N, C-alpha and C positions, 0 to 999 in steps of 0.2 A: 343434940337441935332440943330444946327446953321445950315442950310441947304442952307445960302447964301455962306458960305465959300463952304459949298461942292459946292456950282454950281460952285465960282468962281474956284474951283481948275479943274473940271471937262473941263472948257473951256480952262482953260491955258493945260491940256492933247489933247485938240481937236484942238486945234491948233499948238502944239508939234508935234501930228502927219501929220497933212496937212503941217508943212514945211519940214519934215520929207521923205511921199511922193513928195514934187516935186522937192525935192535933188532927190530923185531914179530916178524921169523922169529925170532928165538934165544930171544926168548920161547916164542915157539907150539910150538917146540922141549921146551925146559926143559917148558912143561906135560903135553907129551904123554910125555918119558922120564918124569916124576913117576909118571903114573899109570900107567904101565908095573912102574914101581920099586914103586908100592901095592898091585898086584895081588899081583907075585912078595910081597910078605913078608905079607900075606895066606892066600897058599896054602901059607907056610913057619909062619905061627902058628896055624894051623889043620891042620897037621902032624907039629905039633912036642910033646912030650908037658914039654918040660924046662919050668920058670913061668918062670923067669929069661930064657930065649930068647922065650918069649909076650910077657913083659914088653917086653925090649926090641923086638921086632918092635914091636908096640904103639904103642911111645912115638916110634920113627923114624916108624910110619905115619902118625900125628898130627903131627910135625911138617912135613913131606912133603905132609899136606893142605894146612894149613896155607901153606905156601908156595905151592901151588898154587891157593887160592884169593887170596892175594893178588895174584900174577900173571895171575888169572882177570880178577880185579878190576880191575887197568891195565887189559887190553885190553879186557875192555867200557864204561871210563868215556870211553877214547879215544879208542873206535868213536861215545858218543853225542856224545860234542866233533865227530867229522868230522859228525854227522848236522845239529850244530847249525850248522855252518858252512857246511855245502854249503845251504839250508834260506837262508841270508842272503841279500841282491841287493842290491851297493852301485852306489848309483845317478851 
């Protein structure tokens, strides 16, 4: 058996897992940032009396919430896939 090829494949798998973890971390950071931004604009919307500013803030909040829901669904879907693959056993 050629262990150099096996080591190379293992190194490639480790790199793939590291890249995947970085992506998940970036998604979680983006979700956290979006939640802060939504909170900031909701406060701004409550404190302003200008109708145009309120409408723009509401539009911005809606778009950020949609993006956040999409990102959360990606992370949630990923966690479900991890559980399913973790529960299967290979013989």
